[in-house]
C-alpha positions in Angstrom: 19.9 -31.8 -35.2 16.4 -30.7 -34.7 16.1 -27.7 -32.1 12.5 -27.2 -32.5 10.6 -27.3 -29.2 8.2 -30.3 -28.7 4.5 -29.9 -28.2 3.5 -28.8 -24.5 6.9 -27.1 -23.6 5.6 -23.7 -24.1 3.7 -23.7 -20.7 6.8 -24.8 -18.8 9.1 -22.1 -20.6 6.5 -19.4 -19.8 6.2 -20.5 -16.2 9.9 -19.9 -15.5 9.8 -16.3 -16.7 10.5 -14.0 -13.7 8.7 -11.0 -12.7 10.6 -7.9 -13.6 9.7 -6.1 -10.3 9.8 -9.0 -7.9 12.5 -11.2 -9.5 12.2 -13.8 -6.5 8.8 -14.9 -8.2 8.0 -16.0 -11.7 4.9 -14.7 -13.6 3.3 -18.0 -12.7 4.0 -17.6 -8.9 2.6 -14.1 -9.0 -0.6 -15.3 -10.7 -0.1 -12.9 -13.8 0.5 -15.9 -16.1 -3.1 -16.8 -17.0 -3.0 -19.1 -20.1 -0.7 -20.7 -22.6 -1.8 -22.3 -25.7 0.1 -24.0 -28.6 -1.6 -24.4 -32.0 0.3 -25.6 -34.9 3.7 -24.0 -34.0 1.8 -20.8 -32.8 2.0 -19.8 -29.0 -0.4 -17.6 -27.4 0.2 -16.5 -23.8 -2.4 -14.5 -21.9 -1.2 -12.4 -18.9 -3.1 -10.1 -16.6 -1.1 -7.5 -15.0 -1.4 -6.7 -11.2 -3.2 -3.5 -12.2 -4.0 -1.9 -15.6 -1.2 0.8 -15.3 1.4 -1.6 -14.4 4.8 -0.1 -15.6 6.3 -3.7 -16.0 3.8 -4.9 -18.3 5.9 -4.2 -21.6 8.9 -5.9 -20.0 6.8 -9.0 -18.9 5.7 -9.4 -22.5 9.2 -8.8 -23.9 10.5 -11.5 -21.4 7.9 -14.1 -22.3 8.4 -13.4 -26.0 12.2 -13.7 -25.8 12.0 -17.0 -23.7 9.7 -18.6 -26.1 11.8 -17.3 -29.2 14.9 -18.5 -27.5 13.3 -22.0 -27.0 12.5 -22.3 -30.7 9.1 -21.0 -31.1 8.8 -18.8 -34.1 5.3 -17.5 -33.8 4.5 -15.9 -30.4 1.6 -13.8 -29.3 1.4 -12.2 -25.9 -2.2 -11.1 -25.0 -3.2 -9.1 -22.0 -6.7 -9.7 -20.3 -7.8 -7.1 -17.9 -10.7 -9.1 -16.9 -11.1 -10.8 -14.5 -9.0 -8.3 -12.7 -5.9 -9.7 -10.9 -6.0 -10.2 -7.3 -3.4 -11.2 -4.7 -5.3 -14.2 -4.1 -3.7 -15.5 -7.4 -0.3 -15.4 -5.8 0.6 -19.2 -5.2 1.6 -20.8 -2.1 5.1 -21.2 -3.3 5.1 -17.5 -4.3 4.0 -16.5 -0.9 6.8 -18.5 0.6 9.5 -17.0 -1.7 8.4 -13.4 -0.8 8.6 -14.3 2.8 12.1 -15.9 2.5 13.3 -12.9 0.6 12.1 -10.4 3.3 9.1 -9.3 1.6 5.7 -9.8 3.6 3.2 -11.6 1.4 -0.3 -10.3 1.3 -3.0 -11.8 3.3 -5.8 -14.0 1.8 -9.0 -12.0 1.6 -12.3 -13.8 0.8 -13.9 -12.1 -2.0 -13.2 -8.5 -3.3 -11.3 -6.1 -1.2 -13.5 -3.0 -0.4 -11.7 0.3 -1.6 -11.9 3.2 0.6 -10.4 6.7 0.9 -8.4 5.6 4.0 -6.2 2.4 3.9 -7.3 -0.4 5.9 -5.8 -1.2 9.3 -3.8 -4.4 8.3 -1.8 -6.5 10.7 1.4 -7.5 8.9 3.8 -9.9 10.2 7.6 -9.2 10.1 9.0 -11.5 7.5 12.3 -11.8 9.6 11.1 -12.3 13.2 7.4 -12.9 12.8 6.2 -10.1 15.1 2.8 -8.6 14.3 4.0 -5.2 15.9 4.8 -3.6 12.6 4.1 0.0 11.3 3.5 1.3 7.8 6.1 3.8 6.9 4.8 4.6 3.4 1.9 3.3 1.6 4.1 3.0 -1.5 7.4 1.5 -1.8 9.6 0.5 -4.7 6.5 -0.5 -6.6 2.9 0.7 -6.4 1.9 -2.8 -5.3 4.1 -2.6 -2.2 4.1 -0.7 1.0 7.1 0.1 3.3 6.8 -1.1 6.9 9.0 -1.3 9.9 8.9 -4.0 12.6 8.8 -2.5 16.1 10.4 -5.6 17.8 13.5 -6.2 15.5 13.6 -2.6 14.1 13.9 -3.9 10.4 12.3 -2.3 7.5 10.6 -4.5 5.1 8.2 -4.4 2.1 4.7 -5.7 2.2 2.8 -6.7 -1.0 -0.5 -5.1 -0.5 -3.8 -6.9 -0.8 -5.7 -6.2 -3.8 
């Protein structure tokens, strides 16, 4: 029996790989998975990290490589593209829904680039548990540099918020 993958399967396989830091999302949900190409048994995957110093980048590459090799692809190349730079606008609607369902406030959509200042912007972040806009940032950084730690003033629950980039 031939276990080799059929043409076109590589994208579907890559789209199912989970983000190592936010395992409720796939790399596709997060918008990190930029391109998947098949050419004569060779698969080339292009990813864009959430920021250039992302500590999970090596794990993303390894997980993609492993998933494709396990599916029967023998020649796999994972490329990293730093331009255009990743933005939270690339998180899919399904990804935003999954974040909220798991108690993580998704980032707000921003039109155009986010202005970088020395002081963090005042952001109204709704609690993913009760929906209240009365939340307070406890720490600009949480379990990853991409998230902030907040608390809801109404239900008193702490939660993480994926910061807008």
